[in-house]
C-alpha positions in Angstrom: 83.3 56.4 92.4 83.2 53.1 91.0 81.0 50.2 90.0 83.6 47.7 89.7 87.0 47.3 91.6 88.6 50.2 93.2 91.0 52.0 90.8 94.2 50.8 92.5 93.0 47.3 91.8 92.0 48.1 88.3 95.5 49.0 87.6 96.9 45.7 88.5 93.9 43.5 87.2 95.2 41.3 84.2 92.0 39.6 83.0 90.4 36.3 83.7 89.3 34.9 80.3 91.2 32.2 78.9 93.9 32.7 75.8 93.9 29.9 73.2 96.8 27.8 73.1 97.4 28.6 69.3 96.4 32.2 69.5 99.5 33.5 68.0 99.0 31.0 65.2 95.6 31.8 64.6 96.3 35.6 64.0 99.3 34.9 62.0 97.2 32.6 59.7 94.5 35.2 59.3 97.2 37.9 58.5 98.4 35.9 55.8 95.1 35.4 54.1 95.0 39.3 54.3 98.2 39.5 52.6 96.5 37.6 49.5 94.0 40.3 49.4 94.0 42.9 46.8 94.4 46.5 48.3 92.4 48.0 45.3 89.5 50.2 46.0 86.6 52.1 44.5 86.0 55.8 45.2 82.6 57.4 44.6 82.3 61.0 45.2 79.7 61.6 48.3 76.8 63.9 48.1 78.1 65.8 50.9 80.6 68.6 50.2 83.1 70.8 52.2 85.4 73.7 51.2 87.9 72.1 53.7 88.0 68.4 52.1 87.1 66.0 49.4 84.6 63.5 50.6 84.2 60.1 49.1 82.4 56.6 49.5 85.3 54.1 49.7 84.5 50.3 48.7 86.9 47.3 48.9 86.8 43.8 49.0 87.5 42.1 52.4 88.4 38.6 53.3 85.9 36.1 52.4 84.8 38.3 49.5 82.6 40.9 51.3 82.1 44.3 49.9 83.0 46.5 52.9 82.4 50.4 52.8 84.2 53.4 54.6 84.1 57.2 54.5 87.2 58.9 53.0 87.5 62.4 53.9 90.7 64.0 52.3 92.1 67.5 53.2 91.9 70.0 50.0 95.5 71.2 51.5 97.0 67.7 50.7 98.3 66.6 47.2 100.2 64.0 45.5 103.3 65.8 46.1 102.9 66.4 49.9 102.3 63.6 52.5 100.5 64.2 55.7 99.0 61.9 58.5 95.8 59.8 58.5 93.4 58.4 60.9 91.4 55.2 60.8 88.2 55.6 62.5 85.8 52.9 64.0 82.4 53.2 65.2 80.3 51.7 68.1 78.4 48.6 68.2 75.4 48.4 65.7 76.0 51.7 64.5 77.9 53.2 61.3 80.8 55.4 60.3 78.6 58.5 61.2 78.4 61.9 59.8 80.9 63.5 57.5 81.2 66.6 60.0 83.6 65.3 62.6 85.7 63.8 60.0 86.1 67.3 58.4 87.3 68.5 61.4 90.3 66.4 61.4 90.6 67.1 57.6 90.8 70.8 58.6 94.0 70.0 60.5 95.5 68.2 57.5 94.5 64.7 58.5 92.9 62.4 56.1 90.4 60.2 57.6 89.1 56.8 56.4 86.0 55.7 58.6 85.1 52.0 58.6 81.5 50.6 58.3 81.5 47.3 60.0 80.1 44.3 58.3 76.4 43.9 58.8 75.9 46.6 61.1 74.2 50.1 60.8 76.2 51.0 57.7 76.9 49.8 54.1 79.0 47.1 54.5 77.9 43.5 53.9 78.3 40.6 56.0 78.2 37.4 53.8 79.6 35.0 56.6 78.1 31.7 56.5 78.0 30.1 59.9 76.6 27.1 61.7 74.6 27.9 64.9 72.7 30.9 66.1 72.8 34.2 64.0 70.4 36.0 66.7 71.1 38.3 69.6 74.5 39.8 68.6 77.9 39.8 66.9 80.2 38.3 69.7 78.5 34.7 69.3 78.3 34.6 65.6 80.2 31.9 64.6 80.8 30.6 68.3 79.2 27.2 67.4 80.9 26.8 63.9 83.9 23.9 64.3 86.1 26.4 62.5 87.2 29.5 64.8 88.1 31.0 61.5 84.4 31.8 60.9 84.1 34.1 63.9 82.6 37.4 63.0 85.0 39.6 64.6 88.1 37.9 63.0 87.0 39.4 59.5 86.1 42.8 61.2 89.5 42.8 62.9 91.3 42.2 59.4 89.1 44.9 57.9 90.8 47.4 60.5 94.2 46.3 59.1 93.3 46.5 55.5 91.9 50.2 55.6 95.3 51.1 57.3 97.0 49.5 54.5 94.8 51.1 51.8 95.5 54.4 53.7 99.4 53.8 53.5 99.0 53.2 49.6 97.0 56.4 49.0 98.8 59.5 47.7 99.1 62.0 50.0 99.4 60.2 53.1 102.4 59.5 55.2 102.6 55.7 55.9 104.4 56.5 59.1 102.0 59.1 60.5 98.6 56.8 60.9 96.6 56.5 63.8 93.4 54.5 64.8 90.6 55.8 66.9 87.2 54.7 68.3 84.6 54.5 71.4 83.3 51.3 72.6 83.4 48.7 69.9 85.2 51.6 67.8 87.7 51.3 70.8 88.2 47.6 70.4 88.7 48.0 66.9 91.2 50.8 67.3 93.2 48.2 69.8 92.9 45.3 67.4 94.1 47.3 64.4 97.1 48.9 65.9 98.0 45.2 67.5 97.4 43.6 64.1 99.1 46.2 61.9 102.1 47.6 64.3 103.0 50.2 61.9 100.1 52.3 63.5 101.7 55.1 65.0 99.2 55.8 67.8 95.9 54.6 68.9 93.0 56.0 71.1 90.8 53.5 72.4 87.7 55.1 74.4 86.1 52.5 76.9 86.7 49.6 74.5 84.4 46.7 74.0 85.1 42.9 73.2 87.3 42.3 76.0 87.8 39.8 78.9 84.6 38.0 78.2 84.4 35.6 81.2 84.7 38.7 83.6 82.1 40.9 81.7 79.7 37.9 81.9 80.2 37.7 85.6 79.3 41.4 86.2 75.5 41.7 85.6 75.8 41.0 81.8 71.9 41.6 81.2 72.6 45.3 81.7 75.7 45.6 79.7 77.0 45.2 76.1 77.6 41.5 76.6 74.0 40.4 77.2 74.4 38.2 74.3 76.7 35.8 76.4 73.4 35.3 78.9 71.5 34.6 75.7 73.6 32.2 74.4 74.0 30.1 77.5 70.4 30.4 78.5 69.1 28.9 74.9 72.2 26.9 73.9 74.1 25.7 76.8 71.9 26.2 80.0 73.8 23.5 82.0 77.3 25.1 81.1 78.4 21.9 79.9 80.4 23.9 77.2 81.3 26.8 79.2 85.3 26.5 78.9 85.3 25.8 75.3 83.0 28.8 74.6 85.3 31.1 76.7 88.4 29.7 75.0 87.0 30.3 71.6 86.1 33.8 72.3 89.6 34.1 73.4 90.6 34.6 69.7 88.7 37.6 69.4 89.5 39.1 72.9 91.5 42.4 72.4 93.2 41.8 75.6 95.2 39.0 74.2 96.3 41.3 71.2 97.2 44.5 73.2 100.8 43.4 74.1 101.5 43.4 70.3 100.9 47.2 69.8 104.1 49.4 68.7 102.6 52.6 68.6 101.8 55.1 71.5 98.2 54.8 73.1 96.2 57.1 74.7 93.6 55.1 76.7 90.2 56.5 78.0 88.0 55.1 80.3 85.2 55.9 82.9 85.1 54.3 86.2 81.1 54.1 86.4 80.8 52.3 83.1 78.1 49.6 83.1 78.0 49.0 79.6 81.9 47.9 79.4 83.0 47.2 82.8 86.0 49.1 83.7 87.9 45.9 85.0 87.4 44.4 81.3 89.1 47.7 79.9 91.8 47.5 82.4 92.6 43.9 81.2 93.6 45.6 78.0 95.4 48.6 79.2 97.6 46.6 81.7 98.8 44.3 78.9 99.9 47.2 76.5 103.9 47.2 76.9 104.6 50.2 75.0 104.5 54.0 75.5 100.9 54.6 76.9 98.7 57.2 78.7 95.7 56.6 80.8 92.9 59.2 80.9 90.4 58.4 83.7 86.9 59.8 84.2 85.9 59.3 87.5 82.2 60.1 87.8 81.6 59.0 84.0 80.6 55.7 82.3 79.6 54.8 78.7 78.6 58.1 77.7 79.7 61.4 76.0 83.2 62.6 77.9 83.7 66.3 78.2 86.9 67.5 76.5 87.9 64.2 75.6 87.9 65.1 71.8 90.0 68.0 72.2 92.3 65.8 73.9 92.4 63.0 71.3 93.0 65.8 68.5 96.0 67.2 70.6 97.3 63.8 71.3 97.3 62.5 67.5 98.6 65.8 66.5 101.7 65.2 68.7 102.4 62.0 67.1 
């Protein structure tokens, strides 16, 4: 079954969206800005408690001065005298870092978890970005009309993913050489960006990732997908598509397919062939550019939904790393 290209063609597909000529300079400049950022953080004990883990709200200052929130779950079995693995977790579009429960299940296996709230979405992180242009109907287009591409919303969120990994690396009880990144949909995109921009990430698990190959997504019934805001943008701000090339070129800065080749850690990539929210071809544009050790887990009759047994596979994969 498929709603996009056949599987054999998907395995060869390399994407159709442009890569800006200064893409590498763009992200090197962004990472340099992050290096000037303090890795200090504040911990607030959570109301939720568990006999297996200590649970905290963690706050830090991200690039641009935003106050960013994440949930920290630290196994009680880990102390400052021992160093165990850790996992950066990322949530889906317009959601939040989720319940404590699933993070405690990782802590039961000795894994420290830090789960990010994306700026201005469903959690506690603030979005203080001031941009020119529309701020309605989605974060992909937030900042697209600002002359400065550094003001794209996802630039800051991608940098937040790197910052939480570096915070994890600085924590007592965490082995900086045993850190993974995991998420679904938008979270899958952020796990990819995180592992690409912080190559010390040992293992990454992107599940049906969002934020990839925008031109292809726009061409495939985008009004029923997570990329609907692209239609909204052209409909109201460029109905004759006079700026189409410029728009897709600028979106190339935050297209995870162009970051994928930077990943050094092992990757378990999970996808479904009947995904109408994030079309499979946009996902394979990412997977096919990963140059390191990688494993593909395909759900033939599934789309953007709960995938049976995948959580068990993810845990086993992470524990092996």
